[in-house]
N, C-alpha and C positions, 0 to 999 in steps of 0.2 A: 412432656411427661412429668408426672409428679415425682417428688423425691422418693428414693428407693427404700427409705426407712418405714414407709407405710405398710400395714398389713396387706398381703396380696389381695384380699377381698376388697379392702378400702381402695387400694391402688387401681383395681379394675374399674370401680365406679368412678374414681377421680379421673381416670384416663379415657372415660367414655366420650368426653367432649361435650357432655350435655349439662353439666352443673354450672350455674351462672356465678359470677363473682359478686353480683349485687342482686337486690330484689328479694322476692318471696318465693320460697319453694314449699309447696303443700304436699305432704305425703298422704297418699290414699291408704288408710290404715284399717285393715279388717280384723287384725288380731292374730291371724295365722302366721306361720313361720316366715313366709316370704315377705309379708308387709312389715313384720316386726324387725326382720333383718334390714329392710330398706330404711326404716325409721332410725335404727341405731347407726347405720352407715352414714346417713345424712347428718345425724347429730354429731358424729365424730369428725366429719369433714366440714362442718359448718364454719368453724373458725379459720380453717385453711382457705376456704373460698370467700366467705364474707356474706353469704346470703342469710336471710331470716327464715327459720324453719317453723312450720306449723303442721298440724295433722287434722284430718277429717275422717270420721267413721260414719258410714252409711248403714243405718238399720233398715232392712228391707221389709220388716213386718212379717217375716216368716221364721220358722224354726223355733217359735215360742221362747221358753226360758233360756235355751242355748244361745239365742241371738241377744237376749238381754245380758247374759253372762259375758258375751264378746264385747258388748258396748261398755260394760263396767270395767273389763280388763283394759281396754284401750284407753279409757279415761284415766285409770290409775297409772298405767304405764307412762302416759304423757305427763302426769303430775310428778312422777318420779324423776323424769328427766327435764322437768320444767319447760315443756314444749306446749305452746298454746294449742288447745283442742276444741273441736266442734263436733257435735253429734247431730246428724241429719236423719230424719225418719221419712220413709216413703212406703207406699202401699203397692208392693210389686204384684201381689196376687190380684188386687182389684184392677191394676193397670193392664195386666196380662189378659184378664177376662174382657175388659172393655175394648181393648185393641186387638183381640184375637191373636195373642202372641204366646210363645212358650214362656213358662215362668223364668227360665234362665235368660232368655232374650230380654224380657221385660225388666228383670233385675239389673242386667247390665246397662240397659238404656237409661233407667232411672238413676243408677249409680253415677254415670258420667254427667248427667244433667245436674244432680245434686252437688257433685264436686265443682262443676263450673259455677254454680250459684254461690256455694260456700267460699270459693276462692276466685273472686272476680279479677284478681291481679296476679302477676307472676306466673310461675310454672307449677304444673301438677305432676307429681312423680308417682308412677305406679310400679309395682314390684314384679312385673313380668321378667322371667329369666329364660335361660337357654332351653330348659325342658319344656316350658310353655311354647317356645319358638318351634321346637321339634314337633310338639303335639299339633300346633297350628299347621305346619307344613304337611304333616300326614293327613290331618283332617281335610284340608283343601284338596290334596292329591286324591284321596278316596272319593270325595264328593264330585270331583271334576273341576278343573280350574285352568287358568292360563298362567302366563309368567308372573303377573301381578300377585296372584294367589300364592304362588310358590315363594314369593319374597317374604311371606309370613308377617309377623308383627313389626311395624316400623319403629325404629328407635325414637323417632320424634314425629308427632302429628299435631299441628297447631300448637297448643300450649301443653300438650301431654308429652312428658319425657319418660324414658325407661332406662335408667342408668345401670340396671342389673342384667340387661339382656344377654350379655356375654358370660354371665356366671351361671353355673349349674345349680340345681336344687341341692345337690350334695354339698357344694361349697358353702351355700348359705346356711344349711343346717350345721355344718362343722363350725362355722363362724359363731352361730348362736350358742353352740355347746361350749366353745372357748370363752365366750362372754358370760356363760352360766345364766343365759336369759331364757325365761319361760315364754310360752306362747299358747294359744288355744287352737283347737282343731274343729273344723266344721265337719260334722258327722256325715253330711251329704257328699263330701268329697271322698269318703271311704267306700262308697258303693260303686257298682258298675252300671248305674241306671242311665247315665248320659254317655254320649259318644266319646267326649273328651276323657271322662274317667276311664272308659274302657281302653282307650289308647294309652293313658297314663299307667294303668295298673297291669295291662296284659301285653300290649304291643311293644312299648318302649323297653321293658325288661328283656324281652326276647331279642330285640335288636341289639341291646347292650351285651347280651350273651354272645352274639355273633362278633361284635366289635365294641369293646368298652368305651371307645371314643365316638360312638354313633351320634350321640346328642351334640357333641362338639362339632363333628363334621357336618351335621345337618344345619347347625347354626351358621357355620362358615359358608355353606351353600347358599343360604338365604341372603347373606351379605353380598356374595358375589353376584347373585341374580338381581339384587336390588340396584346395583350399578348399571346393569344392562337395561333394566326396566326404566330407570331414570332417563337414560339416553334415548330409548325408543319413545318414551312418552313425550319428551321434548320435541323430537322430530315429528311425532304424530300431531302435536299442537300446531306446529308450523303448517303441516299438510291440511289440517282441518280449517285453519284460518284462510289458507289459499283457496280452498274449495267452497267455503261457505258463501251462499248467495243471500241477497237481501230478504228473500222469502223464507229463509231458514233451511232450505234444501242444500244439498252438496253436489257440486258438479266437478267432474274430472278425477274422481277417486280411483278409477280403474288404472290410471297412469302410475299409481304408487305401489310400493311393495306390499304384499299381503299383510305383513306385520304391522304396517302403518294403517292400512285400510281397516283392519279389525279394531284398532284403537279408535279410529275415527267413528266407526259404527257405535262404539260404546259412548263416545261423546254425544252423538246424535240422540241416543236413548236416555242420556242423563236427565234431561228435563222431565221425563216421564217416570222417573224412579224405577227404571227397569235394569236389573243386573242380568244381561243376556247370557244364555247358555251357548255352548259351542255350536249347537244346531241352529240357533237363531242367527248367530254371526255368519255361519256358512250360508244360510239361506239369503241373508242380505248381500253377501258377496256374490252369490249367483245372480241376483237381480242386477247388481251393478255391472258385472262382467257381460251379461247378456243384454244389458241396456233395455230391459223391458220387464214387466210383470208387477204383481201386487200380492201381498200376503199379510195375514193378521199376525202380529207379534204377540200380543197379550191383551185380553179384554177388548177394549175399544181402540187400542193403538195398532195402527197398520203402517206398512211401508209400501211405497210405490215409486217406480222409476218412470219418468215422463220427460221426453226430449233430453235425455242424458243427465237428468237431475234426480238424485235420490231424495225423496220426501218421507219424513216420519210425521204422521198426523194422528189425531185422535177424533173418533166419531162421536162428538158431543153435540148436543142440541145448541145451535148458535143463539146468542142473545137476540131477541126480537125487539126489545125496547130500544129507544133512542138514547145515545150517550152524549151529553152536552160536551162541546169542545172545552177542554181545560188547558190553560196556558202554563207551561213550566213544569208539568209533571208527566210521568209515564202513564199512558193509558193502554190497558191490555186488550188486544183484539185476537181472540183465538190463540194462535201460536206466535203472535207477533206483538211488538210494542211500538206505540206511536208517541212521539214526543213533539209537542207544539211549542214554538217560541216566537216572540215578536222581535223583529229587528227594527229599531227606531231610526227616525231621520236624524242627521242627514245620511242619505244612502248614496254610495258612489254611483254616478250615472252608468258606469260600465257594468254594474250589477244587473241592470235591467236588460242588458243585451245578452246576458247569460241565460239561455233557455233552460229552466228547471221545471220539471213536471210536478213538483210538490211545493212551490213557492207562490203564494197568492198575495194580492193587494188586500190587506186586512180591512181597509176603509171602504172597499167596494162590496163587502159582505153585507147582505140585507137581513136584519133581524137577528135571531139567535141561532148560530151555527151548531150543528149536532152531527154525530156519526150514527150510522146504522148500516145493516147489511144491504147490499144492492138488490134491486128487484128487476125483473125482466122489463117492466114498463118504464123504468127510470130512463131519462134522456139527458144528454150532455152535448153542448156545442163546444168543440175543441178549438183552440187557437188556430187561425189560418183557414178555418172552414166557415162557409156561409150557411151551414145547415146543421141541424141537430141529429144525433145518432142515438140509438138505444144502447144502454150499457150492456145489454145482453150481447149485441153484435160486437161491441168493442172488446168485451171480456173474452168471448169465444175466439176472436182473432188473435189476441195477444197473450192471454193468461193461460199457463199450463193447467190442465184439468185438476190436479190435486189441490190447487190453490183457490179454485173458483168458489167453492161452497162457503168459505169464511172470509170473503173479500168485503172490506168495509169502504163506504163512501161518505164524503162530507157534504151536508146539505145546508142551505140557508132557507129563508122564507120563500125564495123564488125557485128553488130546485137544486139539482146537483151541481156542486162547484169543484169537486175533486173526487177522484176514485183511485184507489191503490193500483199501481202499474199502468193506469190509463192516462192520467194527467189531470190538469186543471181546466176549468171552463174559461172560455174566451173573455167573459165579462168580468172576471177577477184577475186577469193577467196584469202583472206589474207593468207600469209605463213610466215616462219621464216625470209624471205628476205624483207618483207614489211616495207617500210619506212613511208608511208602516208596512212591513212585510210579515206575513204569516208563513213561517217555515215549518214544514211537517217532515219529520224524520222517522221512517219506519225501519225496524230491524227485527231480526229473529229473537223471540223470547229466550231462546237457548243462550244467547250472548249474555243476558242478564244473569241467568242461572249459573253459567260457568264462572262469572266473576266472583261468585260467592263460594266457590270450592275451597 
């Protein structure tokens, strides 16, 4: 805890546990009451903590002269307090039109992108407060949400920190009044044209009339739920990892508690950019529990259960062209990733005795190896067999139906030498004379996506 001589508003921000002792803190400065209060609080705490403070104002290209006024005000404010200042201009209206987004959504997305570019190092502080938290909780509740949505705005996300999240709007305004600090007002915030404005102007005052501490209690509720969500998400990650198959499907989900299953379904849909509704999650759960069925989730994305495995797939036209084998990089095949590497000599003799279905003698490959989708007429002679078989027969015997359409095989100038889930051809099998191994590792594309969360 910081020393008790600090102003209560400063102490609340200081005790948030978010402000660093070193490095750069960039304040997102709009010129409104909230962000001006944030800037002053960070400026007053700067010497206590030791960080370097700067500010960034994003001009969204809307609201005409009023927006220009806000930019001038922010620049003058920072000059007054000797705080380094950057002005970033974006075209929110054009971006919204091009990407078919609401103006509010487009402005928010561009704002965060501009802040990231303007402040590539350190932390970015935004002025979200307890009233914003209450609005978000109500907004998610009205729209329909799960536990994660009820957690509201996180105190910290990547490099974004929100040190004012436990302070109310009234506290921030009182602080500015004590400091005799002016600010500007965005006229669009005074209307009830948006859902959040309606909640702010109409709903929250009525809740405060029922209980003056309503905002405080809602903020505390989000903090409590966040602890539960963190624990359940951790357990769901463990369940997802245990159920994930090489093909990207999930097996054994029915053995877990519904709370974990629902989170696993969300993880399955993450690579497809789908934020599932309760109805979608329930439908997925029915498939898993009944161990059969198929249904379209959204657009070309569908779910199917086959042989106890839940698959999420996208009906896209597969690449018909050949893909040259590339060593040392990830190659995308539909919903999977293939990584090829060379294991150089000397190779342990015991390695050759370990039968792997995706390890080839690299020097036995003829010509230029390439990947392509398998075809019915393709043939392969598997190790230990004196005859060739069609890939169609091999695939139908071994591969689950949801995976067959996007299955890739590796060919050289003489024919098929490897097929996913089927194995390698006998003529490229490693032996005692092998000097270089070609090692193919296929995994679900979802794995790569999740690493970037």
